[in-house]
C-alpha positions as CSV (number, residue, x, y, z in Angstrom):
1,M,94.1,153.1,92.0
2,E,92.5,153.0,95.0
3,N,89.1,152.5,93.0
4,L,90.2,148.9,92.4
5,I,90.2,147.6,95.6
6,A,86.5,147.4,95.7
7,L,87.1,144.6,92.4
8,L,89.3,142.9,94.6
9,I,86.0,141.5,96.7
10,A,83.9,141.9,93.9
11,A,85.5,139.2,91.2
12,P,85.2,136.4,93.8
13,L,81.9,138.0,94.7
14,L,80.5,138.1,91.5
15,G,81.4,134.5,90.7
16,A,80.0,133.2,94.0
17,V,76.3,134.8,93.0
18,V,76.6,133.4,89.2
19,L,77.7,129.8,90.0
20,L,75.3,129.7,92.6
21,C,72.2,131.2,91.2
22,G,72.9,129.9,87.8
23,G,71.6,126.7,87.6
24,R,72.7,123.2,86.0
25,R,73.3,125.0,82.9
26,L,76.6,126.3,84.5
27,D,77.6,122.8,85.4
28,R,80.2,122.1,82.4
29,T,81.8,125.6,82.9
30,G,81.2,126.5,86.6
31,H,84.8,125.7,87.6
32,W,86.5,127.7,85.1
33,I,84.3,130.8,85.8
34,G,85.2,130.5,89.7
35,T,89.0,130.1,89.0
36,L,88.8,132.9,86.2
37,L,87.1,135.0,88.6
38,A,89.5,134.0,91.6
39,A,92.6,135.1,89.0
40,V,91.3,138.4,88.4
41,S,91.2,139.3,91.9
42,F,94.6,137.9,91.8
43,G,95.9,139.9,89.2
44,I,93.8,143.6,90.7
45,G,96.2,142.9,93.6
46,V,99.4,142.3,91.7
47,A,98.7,145.6,89.9
48,L,97.8,147.3,93.3
49,F,100.7,146.1,94.9
50,A,103.2,146.9,91.5
51,D,101.6,150.3,92.5
52,M,102.0,150.7,96.3
53,L,106.0,149.8,95.5
54,G,106.1,152.8,93.5
55,R,104.9,155.5,96.3
56,S,107.2,156.3,99.2
57,A,106.8,154.1,102.6
58,D,104.6,156.6,104.6
59,D,102.2,157.2,101.2
60,R,101.3,153.4,101.0
61,T,97.7,153.6,102.5
62,L,94.9,153.9,99.9
63,T,91.4,154.3,100.9
64,Q,88.0,153.9,99.0
65,N,84.8,155.2,100.5
66,L,82.0,153.6,98.5
67,Y,79.0,154.9,100.7
68,T,77.4,155.5,104.1
69,W,76.6,152.0,105.2
70,I,74.6,152.8,108.4
71,P,73.6,156.5,108.5
72,V,72.8,157.2,112.2
73,E,73.1,160.1,114.0
74,G,76.0,159.2,116.6
75,F,76.0,155.8,114.8
76,Q,77.8,156.0,111.6
77,A,79.5,153.3,109.6
78,D,81.0,153.4,106.4
79,M,81.2,151.0,103.7
80,A,85.0,151.6,103.1
81,F,88.1,149.8,102.5
82,Q,92.0,150.3,103.4
83,L,94.5,149.0,101.9
84,D,97.8,149.1,103.6
85,Q,100.8,147.5,103.4
86,L,99.6,144.8,106.2
87,S,95.9,144.5,104.3
88,M,98.3,144.1,100.7
89,T,100.4,140.9,102.2
90,F,97.0,139.1,103.3
91,V,95.3,140.3,99.9
92,L,98.4,138.4,97.7
93,L,98.4,135.1,99.8
94,I,94.6,135.0,100.2
95,S,94.1,135.5,96.1
96,G,96.8,134.0,95.4
97,V,97.1,130.4,97.2
98,G,93.2,130.9,96.8
99,T,93.6,130.6,92.8
100,L,96.1,127.8,93.1
101,I,93.2,126.0,95.2
102,H,90.6,126.7,92.8
103,V,93.0,124.9,90.0
104,Y,94.0,122.2,91.8
105,S,89.9,121.6,93.0
106,I,89.3,121.5,89.0
107,G,91.0,118.0,89.1
108,Y,90.4,117.0,92.9
109,M,86.1,117.4,92.5
110,E,86.1,116.4,88.7
111,H,83.8,113.7,89.4
112,D,81.8,115.6,91.8
113,E,78.2,116.2,90.9
114,R,77.9,119.3,92.8
115,R,81.7,121.1,91.3
116,R,79.8,124.2,90.4
117,R,78.4,124.7,93.9
118,F,81.5,123.8,95.1
119,F,83.1,126.7,93.3
120,G,80.7,129.1,93.8
121,Y,81.4,128.4,97.9
122,L,85.3,128.8,97.4
123,N,84.5,132.1,95.8
124,L,82.2,133.1,98.5
125,F,85.2,132.2,101.0
126,V,87.5,134.1,99.2
127,A,85.3,137.4,98.9
128,A,84.4,136.7,102.6
129,M,88.0,136.9,103.8
130,L,89.2,139.8,101.5
131,L,86.5,142.1,102.8
132,L,87.5,141.3,106.4
133,V,91.2,142.3,105.4
134,L,90.6,145.1,103.7
135,A,87.5,147.0,105.7
136,D,88.8,150.0,107.2
137,N,86.5,149.5,110.7
138,F,85.5,146.6,112.9
139,L,81.6,146.7,112.0
140,L,83.0,146.4,108.4
141,L,85.3,143.5,109.3
142,Y,82.8,141.7,111.6
143,F,80.6,141.2,108.2
144,G,83.9,139.7,106.5
145,W,84.1,138.1,109.8
146,E,80.6,136.5,109.6
147,G,80.7,135.9,106.2
148,V,84.0,134.0,106.5
149,G,82.5,131.5,109.1
150,L,79.1,130.9,107.0
151,A,81.5,129.8,103.9
152,S,83.6,127.7,106.2
153,Y,80.3,126.4,107.3
154,L,79.2,125.4,103.7
155,L,82.5,123.8,102.9
156,I,83.4,121.6,105.6
157,G,80.2,120.3,105.5
158,F,79.7,120.2,101.6
159,W,79.5,116.2,101.2
160,Q,76.5,116.8,103.6
161,H,75.3,113.4,103.1
162,K,78.2,112.0,105.1
163,P,77.0,112.7,109.1
164,S,80.4,113.0,110.5
165,A,80.6,116.0,107.9
166,A,77.4,117.7,108.8
167,T,78.5,117.2,112.4
168,A,81.8,118.8,112.1
169,A,80.3,121.9,110.0
170,K,77.6,122.5,112.7
171,K,80.7,122.0,115.2
172,A,83.2,124.5,113.6
173,F,79.8,127.0,113.2
174,L,79.0,126.7,116.7
175,V,82.7,127.1,118.2
176,N,83.4,130.0,115.7
177,R,79.9,131.7,117.2
178,V,81.5,131.8,120.8
179,G,84.0,133.5,119.7
180,D,82.2,135.8,117.4
181,M,80.3,137.3,120.3
182,G,84.0,138.3,122.0
183,L,84.4,140.6,118.4
184,S,81.0,141.7,119.0
185,I,81.4,142.7,122.9
186,A,84.8,144.3,121.3
187,I,83.1,146.3,119.0
188,M,80.5,147.7,121.2
189,L,83.0,148.5,124.1
190,M,84.8,150.2,121.2
191,F,81.7,152.4,120.5
192,T,81.2,153.2,124.2
193,T,84.6,154.2,124.9
194,F,85.3,155.9,121.3
195,G,82.2,156.9,119.6
196,T,83.5,155.1,116.6
197,F,84.4,151.9,114.6
198,A,87.0,153.1,112.5
199,F,90.3,151.8,113.0
200,G,92.3,155.2,112.7
201,P,90.3,157.5,115.3
202,V,89.7,154.1,117.4
203,F,94.0,153.6,117.4
204,G,94.5,157.5,117.8
205,A,92.1,157.3,121.2
206,V,93.7,154.5,122.5
207,G,95.9,156.5,125.0
208,E,92.3,158.7,126.1
209,A,90.6,155.2,127.8
210,S,91.6,153.4,130.8
211,E,93.8,150.7,131.1
212,G,91.1,148.4,132.6
213,M,88.7,149.2,129.4
214,L,91.3,148.8,126.8
215,T,92.1,145.1,128.6
216,A,88.4,144.3,128.3
217,I,88.3,145.4,124.6
218,G,91.9,143.2,124.2
219,L,90.6,139.9,125.9
220,M,87.5,140.2,123.9
221,L,89.6,140.6,120.4
222,L,91.5,137.6,122.0
223,L,88.5,135.1,122.3
224,A,87.6,135.9,118.9
225,A,90.6,135.3,117.4
226,C,90.9,132.2,119.6
227,G,87.7,130.9,117.6
228,K,88.7,132.0,114.1
229,S,92.5,130.6,114.5
230,A,91.6,127.3,116.4
231,Q,93.5,128.3,119.8
232,V,93.2,126.9,123.0
233,P,90.1,126.7,124.3
234,L,88.3,127.1,121.3
235,Q,90.5,124.5,119.1
236,S,88.2,121.7,118.9
237,W,86.4,122.0,115.6
238,L,89.7,122.0,114.0
239,G,90.6,118.6,113.7
240,D,87.1,117.5,112.9
241,A,86.8,119.7,109.9
242,M,89.2,117.8,108.1
243,E,85.9,116.1,106.7
244,G,85.7,118.5,104.2
245,P,87.1,118.4,100.9
246,T,90.8,118.5,100.8
247,P,91.3,121.9,98.9
248,V,89.2,123.0,101.8
249,S,91.7,121.9,104.3
250,A,94.1,123.9,102.2
251,L,92.1,126.9,102.1
252,I,91.0,127.6,105.7
253,H,93.8,125.8,107.0
254,A,96.5,127.5,105.4
255,A,96.3,131.0,103.7
256,T,92.7,132.0,105.1
257,M,90.7,131.5,107.8
258,V,92.7,130.1,110.6
259,T,95.2,133.2,109.7
260,A,92.2,136.1,110.5
261,G,93.1,135.5,114.3
262,V,96.3,136.7,113.4
263,Y,95.5,139.3,111.5
264,L,93.0,140.7,114.1
265,I,95.5,140.8,117.3
266,V,98.3,142.5,114.7
267,R,96.0,144.7,113.6
268,S,94.5,145.9,116.6
269,G,98.4,146.2,118.0
270,A,97.8,149.7,119.5
271,V,95.2,148.4,121.8
272,F,97.2,145.3,122.6
273,N,100.2,147.9,123.0
274,A,98.5,149.7,125.8
275,A,97.1,146.5,127.9
276,P,99.9,144.7,128.9
277,D,97.7,142.6,130.7
278,A,95.7,141.7,127.4
279,Q,99.2,141.2,125.9
280,L,100.3,138.5,128.3
281,V,97.2,136.4,127.7
282,V,97.9,136.4,124.2
283,V,101.5,135.1,124.4
284,V,100.0,132.4,127.3
285,V,97.5,131.6,124.6
286,G,99.8,131.2,121.9
287,A,102.6,129.1,123.9
288,V,99.5,126.5,125.2
289,T,98.3,126.2,121.8
290,L,101.8,125.6,120.3
291,L,102.6,122.5,122.4
292,F,98.9,121.3,122.4
293,G,99.1,121.0,118.7
294,A,102.4,119.7,118.2
295,I,101.4,117.1,120.9
296,V,97.8,116.0,119.0
297,G,99.7,116.0,115.7
298,C,102.2,113.3,116.8
299,A,99.5,110.7,117.4
300,K,97.2,111.2,114.3
301,D,97.2,108.5,111.9
302,D,94.9,109.9,109.7
303,I,97.1,112.1,107.5
304,K,94.9,115.2,107.4
305,K,94.2,115.3,111.1
306,A,97.8,115.3,111.7
307,L,98.2,118.2,109.6
308,A,95.7,120.0,110.9
309,G,97.7,119.7,114.1
310,S,100.1,120.9,112.9
311,T,98.1,123.6,111.7
312,M,97.1,124.6,115.2
313,S,100.9,124.3,116.4
314,Q,101.8,126.6,113.8
315,I,99.2,129.2,114.5
316,G,100.0,129.1,117.7
317,Y,103.5,130.7,117.0
318,M,101.7,133.2,114.8
319,I,99.7,134.4,118.2
320,L,102.8,133.8,120.5
321,A,104.9,136.3,118.3
322,A,101.8,138.7,118.0
323,G,101.6,138.5,121.9
324,L,105.2,140.0,121.8
325,G,103.7,143.5,120.6
326,P,106.3,145.5,118.3
327,I,109.2,142.8,119.0
328,G,107.2,140.2,117.4
329,Y,104.3,141.6,115.0
330,V,106.1,141.6,111.6
331,F,107.5,137.7,112.5
332,A,104.0,136.6,113.3
333,I,102.9,138.1,109.9
334,M,106.2,136.6,108.2
335,H,105.5,132.9,109.3
336,L,101.9,133.6,108.7
337,V,103.2,134.3,104.9
338,T,105.8,131.3,104.8
339,H,102.9,128.9,106.5
340,G,100.3,129.8,103.8
341,F,102.9,128.4,100.8
342,F,104.3,125.2,102.7
343,K,101.0,124.3,104.7
344,A,98.9,124.7,101.2
345,G,101.4,122.6,99.6
346,L,101.1,119.7,102.4
347,F,97.4,119.6,102.4
348,L,97.2,119.5,98.9
349,G,100.1,117.0,98.6
350,A,97.8,115.1,101.4
351,G,95.1,115.4,98.8
352,S,97.0,114.0,95.8
353,V,98.1,110.6,98.1
354,M,94.2,110.3,99.0
355,H,93.6,110.8,95.0
356,G,95.9,107.9,94.2
357,M,94.9,105.7,97.2
358,N,91.0,105.6,96.9
359,D,90.9,108.5,99.6
360,E,92.5,106.2,102.3
361,V,93.2,108.9,105.1
362,D,94.9,106.2,107.5
363,M,99.1,106.8,107.2
364,R,99.5,103.3,108.4
365,K,98.1,101.8,105.1
366,Y,100.6,103.9,102.7
367,G,104.1,103.4,102.7
368,G,106.4,103.6,99.7
369,L,104.6,105.8,98.0
370,R,107.4,107.7,97.1
371,K,108.1,105.3,94.1
372,Y,104.4,105.9,92.5
373,M,104.1,109.7,92.8
374,P,107.5,111.5,92.6
375,V,106.0,115.1,91.9
376,T,103.7,114.5,95.0
377,F,106.7,113.3,97.1
378,V,109.2,116.1,96.0
379,T,106.5,118.8,96.5
380,F,105.5,117.5,99.8
381,G,109.1,116.7,100.9
382,L,110.3,120.1,100.1
383,G,107.1,121.3,102.3
384,Y,108.0,119.3,104.7
385,L,111.3,120.3,104.8
386,A,110.2,123.8,105.8
387,I,108.0,123.5,108.1
388,I,110.5,121.5,110.2
389,G,112.9,124.8,109.9
390,F,115.7,122.8,107.5
391,P,118.4,125.5,107.2
392,G,117.8,128.0,104.3
393,L,113.9,127.0,103.6
394,S,110.9,129.3,104.3
395,G,110.4,127.9,107.7
396,F,113.7,128.3,109.1
397,F,113.7,131.5,108.5
398,S,110.1,133.0,109.8
399,K,110.3,130.2,112.8
400,D,113.8,131.4,113.9
401,M,112.8,134.6,114.2
402,I,110.2,134.2,116.3
403,I,112.6,131.9,118.5
404,E,114.7,134.6,118.6
405,A,111.6,137.5,119.4
406,A,110.6,134.9,122.3
407,F,113.9,135.1,123.8
408,A,114.3,139.1,123.1
409,K,111.5,139.1,125.6
410,G,113.7,139.2,128.4
411,G,113.8,138.1,132.5
412,T,112.4,134.7,133.2
413,E,109.2,135.5,130.5
414,G,111.8,135.2,128.0
415,W,113.4,132.1,128.7
416,I,110.3,130.4,129.3
417,L,109.2,131.4,125.9
418,G,112.0,130.9,124.3
419,G,112.4,127.2,125.9
420,V,108.3,126.6,124.6
421,T,109.1,127.9,120.8
422,L,112.4,125.2,121.1
423,L,110.2,122.3,122.1
424,G,107.9,122.9,119.8
425,A,110.2,122.9,117.1
426,G,111.6,119.6,118.4
427,I,107.9,118.1,118.6
428,T,107.4,119.2,115.0
429,A,110.2,117.9,113.6
430,F,109.2,114.4,115.4
431,Y,105.6,114.4,114.1
432,M,105.7,115.7,110.9
433,T,108.9,113.3,110.2
434,R,106.6,110.5,110.8
435,V,104.1,111.7,108.4
436,M,107.0,111.6,105.8
437,L,108.2,108.1,106.9
438,L,104.9,106.4,107.1
439,T,103.5,107.7,103.8
440,F,106.6,107.8,101.6
441,F,108.9,105.3,103.0
442,G,109.1,101.6,103.9
443,E,107.2,99.1,102.3
444,K,103.7,99.4,101.1
445,R,101.2,98.3,103.4
446,W,98.1,98.9,101.7
447,Q,95.4,96.0,101.5
448,P,92.5,95.2,99.6
449,D,89.1,97.1,101.1
450,A,86.0,95.5,102.1
451,Q,84.9,95.1,98.4
452,G,88.1,93.4,97.4
453,H,89.8,96.7,95.7
454,E,93.2,97.1,96.1
455,P,94.5,101.0,95.9
456,H,96.6,101.6,92.8
457,P,98.8,104.5,93.6
458,H,99.6,107.1,90.9
459,E,100.2,110.1,90.1
460,S,97.9,113.1,90.5
461,P,96.9,115.3,86.9
462,K,98.6,118.2,86.2
463,S,96.0,120.3,87.2
464,M,96.8,119.2,90.6
465,T,100.8,119.0,90.4
466,I,101.0,122.2,89.0
467,P,99.7,124.4,92.1
468,M,101.8,121.5,94.4
469,V,105.0,122.7,92.2
470,I,104.4,126.2,92.5
471,L,103.7,126.5,96.4
472,A,106.8,124.1,96.6
473,F,109.1,126.9,95.3
474,G,107.2,129.6,97.7
475,S,108.1,127.0,100.6
476,V,111.6,127.2,99.4
477,F,112.5,130.8,98.8
478,A,110.1,132.8,100.6
479,G,111.4,132.7,103.6
480,A,115.5,133.8,102.0
481,F,113.5,136.8,100.0
482,F,111.9,138.2,102.9
483,E,114.9,138.2,105.0
484,I,117.9,139.2,102.5
485,G,117.8,143.0,103.3
486,E,115.4,142.5,105.9
487,R,112.6,143.2,102.7
488,F,109.6,142.1,105.0
489,L,110.5,144.2,108.1
490,T,111.3,147.3,105.9
491,W,107.9,146.5,104.0
492,L,105.7,146.3,107.4
493,E,107.4,148.2,109.4
494,P,105.1,151.6,108.8
495,V,102.0,149.8,109.8
496,T,103.0,147.3,112.4
497,G,105.7,149.1,114.2
498,Y,109.1,147.1,115.3
499,E,111.4,147.3,118.1
500,H,114.4,145.6,118.6
501,G,114.5,143.3,121.8
502,N,117.6,142.5,123.7
503,P,118.1,138.4,123.8
504,P,120.0,137.0,126.4
505,V,122.1,134.7,123.6
506,S,123.1,135.5,120.5
507,A,121.2,135.0,117.1
508,M,124.0,132.2,116.3
509,T,123.3,130.5,119.8
510,V,119.7,130.6,118.9
511,T,120.2,129.1,115.7
512,A,122.2,125.9,117.1
513,A,119.6,125.2,119.7
514,T,117.0,125.1,117.0
515,M,119.1,122.6,115.0
516,V,119.7,120.5,117.9
517,M,116.0,120.1,118.4
518,L,115.7,119.6,115.0
519,L,117.5,116.7,114.6
520,T,116.7,115.1,117.9
521,G,113.2,115.5,116.7
522,V,114.3,114.2,113.3
523,G,116.4,111.3,115.1
524,I,113.6,110.0,117.5
525,A,111.2,109.5,114.5
526,W,113.4,108.0,112.6
527,G,114.2,105.3,115.4
528,M,110.6,104.8,116.0
529,Y,109.3,104.7,112.5
530,G,112.3,104.6,109.9
531,R,114.1,101.5,111.1
532,R,111.5,99.1,112.0
533,P,108.6,97.7,110.3
534,V,105.3,99.7,110.9
535,P,102.2,97.6,111.6
536,V,98.8,98.4,110.2
537,L,97.1,98.9,113.3
538,A,98.7,101.1,115.7
539,P,99.8,99.6,119.1
540,R,98.0,100.7,122.5
541,G,100.5,103.1,123.2
542,S,101.3,105.0,126.6
543,F,98.8,107.3,128.3
544,L,100.0,110.0,126.6
545,T,99.7,108.6,123.2
546,R,96.3,107.4,124.1
547,A,95.3,111.1,125.2
548,A,96.4,112.7,121.7
549,R,94.8,110.5,120.0
550,R,91.8,111.7,121.5
551,D,92.9,115.4,121.0
552,L,94.1,115.3,125.0
553,Y,90.4,115.0,125.8
554,Q,89.3,118.3,124.3
555,D,85.9,116.8,123.2
556,D,85.5,115.2,126.7
557,F,86.0,117.9,128.2
558,N,83.7,120.5,126.5
559,H,81.2,117.2,126.8
560,V,81.2,116.9,130.5
561,V,81.8,120.9,131.5
562,L,79.6,122.5,128.6
563,V,77.3,119.9,127.3
564,R,76.6,118.2,130.2
565,G,76.8,121.3,132.4
566,G,74.7,123.6,129.9
567,E,71.7,120.6,130.1
568,H,71.9,120.8,134.1
569,L,71.9,124.6,133.7
570,T,68.7,124.4,131.5
571,R,66.8,122.1,133.5
572,S,67.6,124.3,137.0
573,L,66.4,127.2,135.1
574,V,63.2,125.0,133.7
575,Y,62.9,124.0,137.7
576,V,63.0,127.6,138.4
577,D,61.1,128.8,136.0
578,H,58.4,126.3,136.2
579,S,58.6,126.5,140.5
580,L,59.2,129.8,141.7
581,V,58.2,132.3,138.4
582,D,55.4,130.1,137.0
583,G,54.6,129.4,140.9
584,V,54.0,132.6,141.8
585,V,52.2,134.1,139.2
586,N,49.6,130.6,139.4
587,G,49.5,131.3,142.9
588,T,48.6,135.0,142.8
589,A,46.2,133.8,140.1
590,A,44.7,130.9,142.2
591,S,44.4,133.3,145.2
592,V,42.4,136.1,143.6
593,G,40.6,133.1,141.9
594,G,39.6,131.6,145.2
595,L,38.6,135.1,147.3
596,S,36.6,136.2,144.4
597,G,34.7,133.2,144.6
598,R,34.1,133.2,148.3
599,L,33.3,136.8,147.9
600,R,30.4,136.0,144.8
601,K,28.6,133.7,147.4
602,L,27.9,137.0,149.4
603,Q,25.9,137.7,146.2
604,N,23.0,135.5,146.6
605,G,20.3,137.9,145.0
606,Y,18.3,137.4,147.6
607,A,16.7,140.7,149.6
608,R,16.6,139.4,153.1
609,S,20.5,138.9,153.0
610,Y,21.1,141.9,151.9
611,A,18.8,143.4,154.4
612,V,20.9,141.4,157.0
613,S,24.4,142.7,155.5
614,M,22.6,146.2,155.9
615,F,21.6,145.9,159.0
616,G,25.0,144.5,160.5
617,G,27.1,147.0,158.6
618,T,24.8,149.6,160.5
619,A,25.4,148.1,163.7
620,I,29.2,148.4,163.2
621,L,29.2,151.6,162.0
622,I,27.3,152.7,165.3
623,A,29.2,150.5,167.5
624,A,32.2,152.5,166.5
625,T,31.2,155.9,166.7
626,L,29.9,155.0,170.3
627,L,33.1,153.7,171.3
628,M,35.2,156.6,169.5
629,R,33.3,159.2,171.7
630,A,34.3,156.7,175.2
631,V,37.4,157.1,174.1
């Protein structure tokens, strides 16, 4: 079965090559080709999963070595793949949700002239993401990591005729390059420390390295994770990335790109377990981002940007759990999977709303859409209940486990982290209830556009609603399926390890506190947006509201500190280069030129001048000789 691993990547990669190189002759069938090959990858993943279930827990790691990629003495990297329980989880999520998004895109992109190219980019993205999670060494993982960055750049900026889309794509690419430098430095440090890039030898030799070196490697891996997973301080690209088509938002911000950082940290768990300082920074970054994204999501009127803030916050939960070490690794991945279902469903639901509202994204211009879009309302509503942690739905189980693990950290740190996760749960309930109320409840608020065209909301075609229904099932049942009998814990424990913490409060107390925060958030949102008419134009709001609308001034900070700071640094370097470096070089050249010009005057071609020079030199020589004798 290990010979099938490469086919997981080859199928969507073939689709990308065919669709991007096949030309316009494939315009009529390209979307079907792309969807079919994504489905083939999912089918192969299911076959490998079934085979893996038939093996014992300690015999579930499959490897496939295709060839030696870099055959240099002392520096060797293989084109080799590793399929274990962790990578299999990602394979099923990426290919399964990716296939549903392909199907959804058939209807969503129906009238786009470049639909074939769009599906080629989708296939390229899925192939790169699968390469990232299947690589058996960090160098090959880096290759997939960069492929994901390239594909996301192409997808975010797909509607490149819009300046905002082109700018958003460039911003995402540049911010991610900062994180990518962290991964490249981490790989270099690994090679100088361990002499290899392969997962097994690196993790096996962790005990031989100094804690300082492991901390440096861990921090560089975290920097990489912050870039891909939009964590503070590299989170500024995520909201702008909503300029891409909605299926891109679902693919990037639900099950794939933004989860790559979580995968990297959990896969490198052996490094972080031996570097407690780096682990602490991971927890802090996750906690800060959890609240940062939630606060930003509270003030956005753009439905996709509100969901983007939610994604940032939910990934913060996962990063925080991953920073807890063996206590939280399993729960980080569990929440990642359940989040893949309900967040993909929410984004596709947002796209369905936009499809029926002439691409309007302002929720203040919606209202009462449940009457016109019943399927979208039900599926979106189930995703909403799942993400706020409604009892029995997927988010309830996975998020509750992270909150318990945060308290289980113990001591003051445990109380702080537990309080942060509870506060995040309350804010999540507030902003997601706000999204539901503004979009599907109340009176209609849409108005004719500048051309006098009034939206006529209607349900989306089946190619769009069927994927939403399937994802809604996952939003409802996945969490309970994973939790009953501790299936997910038993599945991942051989790879990630697991340690029972000692929380200062019982699980029932944590659940009760979470429910109180949930009801509080829902109640506040209902009081603000459900009991009174919603104005079409947003009020000025408080200072915090205005700050959240501007992403807590993250772009302003980046502009002042990084852009302007970079400009001043560049100008200073140019001044130093011109004045000091070039000044020394040019001054030396001028001095030599001036001296040679003066010396040249002595060579005037007159014999009498040469005779006088010879006579003067002879006189000086005689005088010096006499002087030395006298002394």
